[in-house]
C-alpha positions in Angstrom: 3.6 7.7 0.3 6.8 6.4 1.8 8.1 6.9 5.3 11.7 5.8 5.6 11.6 2.3 4.1 7.9 1.7 4.8 5.2 2.2 2.0 2.0 3.7 3.4 -1.2 3.1 1.4 -3.8 4.1 4.0 -5.4 7.4 4.2 -2.5 9.8 3.8 -3.3 12.3 1.1 -1.5 15.5 1.0 -3.5 18.1 -0.9 -0.6 19.9 -2.5 3.2 20.3 -2.3 4.5 23.5 -3.7 8.0 23.6 -5.2 9.1 20.8 -3.0 9.2 23.3 -0.1 5.8 23.6 1.5 2.6 21.6 2.0 -0.8 23.2 1.4 -3.7 21.5 3.2 -7.2 22.6 2.1 -10.3 22.5 4.3 -13.8 23.9 4.1 -15.1 23.6 7.7 -17.0 25.9 10.0 -13.9 26.1 12.2 -10.5 24.4 12.3 -9.9 21.9 15.1 -6.6 20.7 16.6 -6.9 17.6 14.6 -6.5 19.7 11.4 -3.3 21.2 12.6 -2.1 17.7 13.8 -2.7 16.4 10.3 -0.6 19.0 8.7 2.2 18.5 11.3 2.1 14.8 10.5 2.5 15.4 6.8 5.4 17.8 7.5 7.2 15.2 9.7 6.6 12.4 7.2 7.9 14.3 4.3 10.8 16.1 6.0 9.4 19.5 4.9 9.2 22.3 7.5 6.6 24.7 6.2 2.9 24.4 5.5 -0.3 26.3 5.0 -3.6 25.2 6.4 -6.3 26.9 4.3 -10.0 27.0 5.4 -12.3 28.2 2.6 -15.4 28.4 4.7 -14.7 31.9 6.1 -16.1 35.3 5.3 -12.7 36.7 4.5 -9.9 34.5 3.2 -7.3 36.2 5.4 -9.1 34.6 8.4 -8.7 31.2 6.8 -5.0 31.1 6.3 -2.9 29.5 9.0 0.9 29.2 8.6 2.7 26.3 10.2 6.4 25.9 10.6 7.6 22.6 12.0 9.4 23.2 15.3 7.6 26.5 15.9 4.1 25.4 16.8 2.1 27.5 19.2 -0.2 26.0 21.7 -3.5 25.2 20.0 
């Protein structure tokens, strides 16, 4: 991954970029923590994208595991 002119090889692995417009970050955890949201925000800032989805598959109903993130419109976590 590149950030400006710097090449980053350590630990940054975006799960999916859809149509060069949105990042999808996939989790399977009992509950999402602020660090999960921060991870997605970091990916958005590094790529210059503004939209992302944080999906948690360890929920009873998937609608409860979908969290939409728009860079610049974060609510308090």
